[in-house]
N, C-alpha and C positions, 0 to 999 in steps of 0.2 A: 538294704535298698529294695524298695517295693517294685520299682520300675524295672522290667526285664532288661538285661544287658544286651540289647540288639538294636542295630541302627538300620534304618530303611532310607534309601535314596532312589530318585528316578530322574531320567533325562530321555529325550526322544531317541538318542543313540549313545554310543560309548565315547563320543567326542565331547569331553567335558574339561573343565579347568582342573588339570591334574593335581595341582598343589592343594586345591580345595578338597577333592575327594580323598586324596592321600591322608589328609589331616584327620579323617574319620577312621581310616583303616588301621591306625596304630594305637588304638585305645585298648589297653590291656584288659582282657576279660570280656570284651564286647565282640559279638558277631556282627558282620556287616553284609547287607543284602542290597544289591543294585539292580534296578529294573529298567530296561529300555522299553520302547513302545510295544514291541512284540510281546515281551514278557508281561507287560501291564494287561494287554488284551487277553492273554492266556489266563492270567490270574482272575480277571473279571468274568471269564467264561464259567468259572467254578463257583460264582456267586449266584444269587437268586436271578430268575429271569427278569424281574423288574429292575434289579441293579444293573444287569448287563445291558438291558435295553436303554436305560438312562445313559450309561457309559458310551454306547454306540451312537445314540441320537444327538448328544450335546455337541455343539459346534466348536467350542473353545477347548484347546488342549489343556489350558490351565484348570478348567473345571474337571476334566477327566482325571488329572493328577490329584486334584483336591479329593474327589470321591474315592480314588484308590487309597490315598494316605489315611483317610478317616477309617476305611474298612480294615486296612492292614494293621492299623494301631488298635482298633477296637478288638479285632480277633486275636492279636498276638501280644499287644503291649510293646513298649519299647520307645524308640526315638525316631522321629522323622526330621530330616534336614534337607533343605534345597541343595541341589548339586553345586551351586555357586557360593555356598556358605563355607567359610574356612574356620575350622575349630582352632582356637589358640589356647592351649592349656590342656587340662584333663577333665573329662566329663565328671569324674568322681568328685571333683572339687565343688560342683554346684548342684549336682543331682543328689539331694538330701535323702537320707535313709527313710524318712517318713513322708516324702512327697508322693502324691498319687497323680498329679497333673502339673505340668510345667508349661507355661505359655508366655508369649511375648507381646507387649504393647505394640500397636502399630504407630509409627511416628507421625503419620499424616493426620489421623483422627483418633488420638489415644483415648478419648472419652467414649468412643463407640466401638472401635475396631480392635481386633487382635491379629497380629501377623502370624499366619500359620505356616511360614517357611521353616519354623522350628516348633515342634510339639513333642513332649515326652509324657507318657502316661502308663498307667497300669493296664493290664488286660481287662477288657469288659467295662471300661469307664463309661458311665451313662452319658457324659457330654459327647463322647465320640459316637455313641450309638445314635444320639439325637442328631448329630451332624450328618451321619450317614443317611438317616431317614429323611431329613429335611432337604438335603441335596438332591436325593432321588426324586422327592416330591416336587421340588422346584423345577427340575428338568422336565419331568413327565407332564406336568401341568403348564409348562411353558411360561412360568412366571418371569416377569421383568423383560421379556423379549421385545416389548413395544418401546422400550427406552432406546433412544438413539446413542446413548453413551455405553459403549461396549464394556469399558472398565467398570462402570457402575453395575452393569449386569453381572459380571463375574463376582464383584464384591458381595452382591446380595444373594446370588444363587448358591455360592459355595465358599466364598472368600472371607476376608477380614470382618465385614459387617455381619454376615450370618454367624460366623464362628464366635465373634465377640458377644452377640446377643445370647447365644446358648450358654457360654461359660458364666455369664452373669448370674444365671439361675443356680449355679452350683457354688456360689460364694455368699456367705452371710453378710459380708462387707466388701464393696468393690471400691478400693481407694484410688479412684481415677486421678485425683490431684497429685498423687505421689509418683508421677511418671519418671522421676529421676532416681528412684530407689527400687529395691527389691521388696515386694510385699508378700509375706508368707501368711496366708489367710486361711483360717479354719473354714472349710466349706462343708456342704451337706455330704460330699463324697470323699472327704478326707482333706488333707492339706494341699492347697494350691499355691504354687510358687510363681509369682509374677516377675518377669524380667523386663527391664527398661531398655528401650532402643534409643541410642544417641543419634542425633541428626548428622548428616554428612558434613564433614569439616569440623566437627567438634574436637577441640584439642584434648590431648590425652588426660590432662589433669583438670578438665572442666568441672567435674563434679567432686573433685577432691579424692577421697580414699576409695578409689575404684581401680579395677584392673580389667584388662581385656579377657574375655572368656572365648568368644567367637565373634566373627564378623562376616557380613555379607560381602564378600570380596568381589569386585573392588569398590563397592558402593557404600555400604553403611556399616559402621563399627558397632559392636555390642558391648555392653558393660553390665556387671552386677557388683554389688557391694562386696568388698573383701572382708573376710572374717565373719561378721555377724549377718 
C-alpha cells in the first residue's frame, strides 16, 4: 500500500458527529489526527509566510480548510475525510496497493468537479502541490471575489472546480461518462482511483453489484464496485 496509513480530519471545534469520527478511529493500522481551528492556525504558522497570509486573509472557513488539507496531504500523504463523513467498512478494502491518488466525483457537476471531502494520496503527489499553489495564488490575487455567488467563489478558489481541473492533468484518460463506476486510470503520476458518488435517495441496489464503503452522513451515500 503506497498511501500512508494516516487519517486527517478537521472541524472548527470538537463538537462533531460522534458516530462519523469514531468510524475513522477504529481502522486497524491507521493513525488518526484531528485538528480544530486553533490547531489549524498553529499548523499554518509553520508554513511559508505566503501560505499563512493566504490562510489568514481568506474570508471563508471552507477555503481555510481546503488549503490546510492540501498542504497536510502533500507534506505527509494519507487520507483526508470531512468530519461528517461516516466510514462503512474497511479502508483496506478499497485503498489499493498501487493507488497513488484516490478522489471522488462531485455529484452536482461530475463532468467538471471533484468532491474533496475525501482525498487519499501518497506523500508529495504533484496534484496536491498544484492545489496548494493555486489556492494560495487565488486567495492572494483575490480571484473570483467579484462574483456575487459565494458558493461559486469557493468552488473556483479551492473547491471542487479547481481541484477537478488539476486532477484532469494527471490522468491520461478522464472517463467522465462512467460516473456510476470506479475508474482505475493509469495517470502520469501513477494509478488514480476514481470513486462515484450516488445521489441522495438512491436505493441501495440502484447500480447492482455495489456496496457501501463510506457515506456523507446524513446526506449522501457513497459506493464503489465490489470485487473488481
